[in-house]
C-alpha distance (Angstrom), angle and dihedral (degrees) to the residues before:
residue distance angle dihedral
X1 . . .
X2 3.78 . .
X3 3.82 129.5 .
X4 3.79 130.3 -176.2
X5 3.82 131.9 -149.3
X6 3.77 131.3 -173.7
X7 3.83 92.5 -142.9
X8 3.79 141.6 -8.7
X9 3.82 96.5 -93.8
X10 3.78 132.0 131.0
X11 3.84 93.9 -60.3
X12 3.79 90.4 56.2
X13 3.83 93.2 45.6
X14 3.81 92.2 50.0
X15 3.79 90.6 47.4
X16 3.81 93.6 51.4
X17 3.79 89.0 46.3
X18 3.79 90.7 58.7
X19 3.80 91.7 49.5
X20 3.79 91.0 50.1
X21 3.83 92.7 48.2
X22 3.81 89.4 51.7
X23 3.84 92.0 46.9
X24 3.80 90.9 -125.2
X25 3.79 119.6 159.8
X26 3.80 116.3 -127.6
X27 3.80 144.1 158.4
X28 3.79 128.2 -135.4
X29 3.82 122.3 -147.6
X30 3.81 116.9 -168.3
X31 3.79 120.9 -166.0
X32 3.82 127.6 112.0
X33 3.80 85.0 -23.8
X34 3.79 133.4 15.5
X35 3.80 116.1 -111.0
X36 3.80 124.5 -168.8
X37 3.79 118.5 -163.1
X38 3.82 114.2 -164.4
X39 3.80 123.2 -150.3
X40 3.78 121.2 -157.7
X41 3.80 135.9 33.2
X42 3.79 121.0 -41.8
X43 3.81 117.6 -167.2
X44 3.80 123.9 -149.2
X45 3.81 95.3 -97.7
X46 3.79 93.0 51.1
X47 3.79 91.1 44.6
X48 3.81 89.9 56.0
X49 3.81 90.8 49.7
X50 3.80 90.6 50.5
X51 3.79 91.7 46.9
X52 3.80 91.2 52.6
X53 3.81 93.2 45.4
X54 3.80 92.2 49.7
X55 3.78 95.1 43.4
X56 3.79 88.5 -128.1
X57 3.78 94.0 147.6
X58 3.80 93.0 59.3
X59 3.79 104.1 26.3
X60 3.80 119.8 110.7
X61 3.78 112.8 -161.6
X62 3.79 109.8 -131.5
X63 3.77 123.0 -150.9
X64 3.78 121.4 -138.5
X65 3.76 114.6 -96.9
X66 3.76 131.1 -160.2
X67 3.74 143.4 96.8
X68 3.79 96.7 -70.6
X69 3.81 98.4 41.4
X70 3.80 123.5 105.0
X71 3.79 122.0 -141.9
X72 3.78 124.0 -166.5
X73 3.80 87.4 -137.6
X74 3.81 85.4 77.0
X75 3.80 89.1 67.7
X76 3.80 98.1 57.8
X77 3.80 101.0 50.5
X78 3.79 99.1 88.6
X79 3.81 104.8 -78.2
X80 3.78 113.6 96.3
X81 3.78 122.2 -126.8
X82 3.81 110.1 -117.7
X83 3.81 117.2 -168.4
X84 3.79 114.4 -177.6
X85 3.76 140.5 162.8
X86 3.80 141.7 94.3
X87 3.78 124.6 -41.0
X88 3.82 90.1 -119.8
X89 3.78 136.1 22.5
X90 3.81 100.4 -118.0
X91 3.80 103.6 165.6
X92 3.78 141.1 -18.2
X93 3.82 90.9 -106.5
X94 3.82 92.6 52.5
X95 3.78 93.1 49.1
X96 3.79 96.3 42.9
X97 3.80 91.3 51.4
X98 3.79 89.5 51.3
X99 3.81 95.3 45.4
X100 3.80 92.0 49.2
X101 3.80 90.3 53.5
X102 3.81 96.4 44.3
X103 3.78 95.6 45.1
X104 3.80 88.1 52.5
X105 3.81 87.5 61.5
X106 3.80 91.8 50.3
X107 3.80 97.0 -104.5
X108 3.80 111.7 148.2
X109 3.81 103.6 -175.7
X110 3.80 119.2 75.4
X111 3.78 118.8 -164.6
X112 3.79 126.9 -162.5
X113 3.79 133.3 143.1
X114 3.80 121.1 -123.5
X115 3.80 93.1 173.7
X116 3.80 111.9 41.0
X117 3.82 125.4 -164.7
X118 3.81 103.2 -146.9
X119 3.79 127.9 -176.6
X120 3.81 91.6 -143.1
X121 3.81 111.4 60.1
X122 3.81 89.7 -149.5
X123 3.81 92.7 58.7
X124 3.81 124.3 101.4
X125 3.81 106.6 -73.5
X126 3.81 97.5 -166.1
X127 3.81 132.6 -101.7
X128 3.80 95.7 -82.2
X129 3.81 116.6 -155.0
X130 3.81 90.4 -3.8
X131 3.79 88.5 59.7
X132 3.80 91.4 50.2
X133 3.80 91.0 53.0
X134 3.82 91.4 48.7
X135 3.80 96.5 50.4
X136 3.81 91.8 44.2
X137 3.81 92.9 51.0
X138 3.81 94.2 45.7
X139 3.80 93.4 45.8
X140 3.79 91.9 52.9
X141 3.80 90.8 50.1
X142 3.81 91.5 56.3
X143 3.82 97.1 35.5
X144 3.80 92.5 -112.3
X145 3.80 133.5 139.4
X146 3.82 123.2 -118.5
X147 3.80 122.3 -120.1
X148 3.80 113.2 -176.7
X149 3.80 139.0 151.3
X150 3.78 131.7 -103.4
X151 3.81 115.1 -158.0
X152 3.78 102.6 179.8
X153 3.79 140.8 17.7
X154 3.80 88.7 -112.5
X155 3.84 88.6 66.1
X156 3.79 96.1 47.0
X157 3.81 98.2 94.3
X158 3.80 92.2 52.8
X159 3.81 96.1 42.5
X160 3.82 94.1 45.1
X161 3.81 89.8 52.1
X162 3.81 94.0 57.1
X163 3.84 105.8 25.3
X164 3.79 127.4 84.7
X165 3.81 90.5 -168.7
X166 3.82 119.2 25.6
X167 3.78 113.5 -145.4
X168 3.81 124.2 -148.5
X169 3.78 109.5 -159.4
X170 3.78 129.1 -139.5
X171 3.80 93.8 -97.4
X172 3.81 91.5 55.7
X173 3.79 100.1 46.9
X174 3.81 87.1 101.6
X175 3.82 93.7 45.4
X176 3.79 94.8 109.4
X177 3.78 94.0 174.5
X178 3.81 89.6 58.9
X179 3.81 92.9 43.6
X180 3.79 90.5 51.5
X181 3.80 90.8 52.0
X182 3.81 90.2 50.5
X183 3.79 88.1 58.1
X184 3.81 86.7 69.9
X185 3.82 91.9 55.9
X186 3.80 118.3 92.8
X187 3.83 97.5 -151.0
X188 3.82 130.8 80.9
X189 3.80 122.1 -74.5
X190 3.81 122.8 -155.3
X191 3.81 108.0 -151.0
X192 3.79 116.6 -163.0
X193 3.77 120.8 -153.8
X194 3.79 114.7 -109.2
X195 3.78 113.7 -105.9
X196 3.82 90.6 -117.3
X197 3.81 99.6 26.3
X198 3.77 127.2 121.0
X199 3.79 119.2 -128.3
X200 3.81 90.4 -108.4
X201 3.81 91.6 52.5
X202 3.80 89.5 50.3
X203 3.81 93.3 50.8
X204 3.81 91.6 45.1
X205 3.81 88.8 53.0
X206 3.80 89.0 56.8
X207 3.81 88.5 54.5
X208 3.81 89.7 66.4
X209 3.80 87.8 62.5
X210 3.80 95.2 40.9
X211 3.80 94.9 49.6
X212 3.78 88.3 53.6
X213 3.80 87.4 63.2
X214 3.82 100.3 -98.7
X215 3.80 111.9 115.1
X216 3.80 93.6 164.7
X217 3.81 93.1 107.9
X218 3.79 130.9 145.8
X219 3.80 116.4 -167.7
X220 3.80 117.0 -144.2
X221 3.81 123.9 -159.4
X222 3.82 108.9 -155.0
X223 3.78 105.2 167.0
X224 3.79 131.4 -84.2
X225 3.77 134.8 -121.4
X226 3.80 114.6 -96.2
X227 3.80 135.9 156.2
X228 3.85 91.0 -85.7
X229 3.85 111.6 107.1
X230 3.82 98.3 -178.3
X231 3.80 93.8 82.8
X232 3.79 130.9 39.5
X233 3.83 90.1 -117.4
X234 3.80 136.2 -10.3
X235 3.80 112.5 -104.8
X236 3.81 109.0 -133.0
X237 3.80 102.4 -147.6
X238 3.80 93.9 175.9
X239 3.82 89.4 58.2
X240 3.81 88.6 70.4
X241 3.80 92.6 64.0
X242 3.80 96.9 35.6
X243 3.82 96.2 47.6
X244 3.81 92.0 48.8
X245 3.81 90.7 49.0
X246 3.82 92.9 49.0
X247 3.80 97.9 42.6
X248 3.80 106.7 26.2
X249 3.81 86.7 -135.1
X250 3.81 128.7 125.3
X251 3.81 113.8 -97.2
X252 3.79 124.3 -153.0
X253 3.81 130.5 179.7
X254 3.81 129.8 -125.2
X255 3.80 98.0 -149.7
X256 3.80 96.6 178.8
X257 3.80 98.5 63.7
X258 3.78 92.2 46.6
X259 3.81 92.9 50.7
X260 3.78 101.9 42.2
X261 3.79 90.0 -165.6
X262 3.79 127.5 63.2
X263 3.80 98.7 -128.0
X264 3.82 89.6 63.5
X265 3.80 93.9 52.1
X266 3.86 99.8 79.7
X267 3.83 95.9 57.5
X268 3.81 90.1 46.1
X269 3.82 90.3 53.3
X270 3.80 90.9 52.2
X271 3.81 93.1 44.0
X272 3.81 93.2 49.1
X273 3.79 93.8 50.2
X274 3.81 91.4 45.0
X275 3.81 88.6 52.9
X276 3.80 89.7 56.0
X277 3.80 102.7 -100.6
X278 3.81 112.6 169.6
X279 3.79 91.0 -135.6
X280 3.77 150.2 -22.6
X281 3.79 134.1 -109.4
X282 3.80 113.3 -159.4
X283 3.78 136.9 170.5
X284 3.81 115.1 -124.1
X285 3.81 123.7 176.7
X286 3.83 132.7 179.3
X287 3.82 90.8 -133.0
X288 3.83 111.1 12.6
X289 3.81 93.6 -178.7
X290 3.80 88.9 65.1
X291 3.81 96.9 40.8
X292 3.80 115.0 131.1
X293 3.81 91.0 -140.4
X294 3.82 136.5 21.3
X295 3.80 94.7 -2.0
X296 3.80 93.7 151.4
X297 3.81 92.6 61.8
X298 3.81 97.6 38.1
X299 3.80 116.4 104.3
X300 3.78 123.8 -129.6
X301 3.79 118.8 -122.6
X302 3.81 92.0 -107.9
X303 3.79 93.0 47.5
X304 3.78 94.2 48.9
X305 3.81 94.5 45.0
X306 3.80 89.8 51.8
X307 3.81 95.5 54.1
X308 3.81 91.4 39.2
X309 3.80 90.8 56.7
X310 3.80 90.3 46.9
X311 3.79 94.5 54.9
X312 3.80 91.3 45.5
X313 3.80 87.6 61.0
X314 3.81 90.1 53.0
X315 3.83 87.4 56.0
X316 3.80 96.9 -127.8
X317 3.79 89.9 158.8
X318 3.81 96.5 -99.2
X319 3.81 120.0 164.5
X320 3.78 120.0 -95.5
X321 3.78 131.4 -142.0
X322 3.76 92.7 -104.7
X323 3.81 117.1 136.9
X324 3.80 115.4 -84.6
């Protein structure tokens, strides 16, 4: 069970007192909010006591407001969320070239991994904190927002400092300790579906974040493993509609990881938007053949601009290159 508190006042003290009296094990995570995760069995009577002590029945979780804050409500008002950029932050020059191009198209969300979960331990693992500093600096220069991945709770302080949207990758969808910690963060979390996860498992994973008090969640379908070897993964288009219906959250699609090769990306973009996806995440690189990760599925500038202009003509609600 997970409970959330705005501060460590009398409600929190009374709540912890009950847990201690009942000899229940628990962990406390303090960030923008305070999240308590309870281990062990809680019967109905004790649950009611905890609910009363926490004020859960009457509490309304408030989102941060202000000029620099991001609200997921922005993504369901007609204009689609487009997140684009390279798989990995490789250098300042690479990222600046990409940001200059994307911002010229009107795209406001720049993706790029500083910490990279790689199947092969000898593969490029990202630039770490240096990569976070690069993407943050470049994004500010072009008035863009940073979308980057956190792999472990130990990285959360660094990632939360630089990211506008924190991404949880497919491999970490089942990392409940990390998801619980993200419940204590005020900003948006982009939760990718696990590569072998059911839709219900994916939605339940989002509940770990929501119960921690953070309802700023964007679900991301990115393809699942099936028996089909012709594509990297199989894009589950129906999951877009079903996950939104079950969760009430916006659902976007990472078309690059499903495709595995760049020539398959354009039709997946069109199909996802036609199916009602709230946005698209796509990998774009200035020189995909030299990319340190996922080069085969990364789009060239010319290729991405071509499909982007096509979908603008279909009036899918894509952003324009108007001034911010």
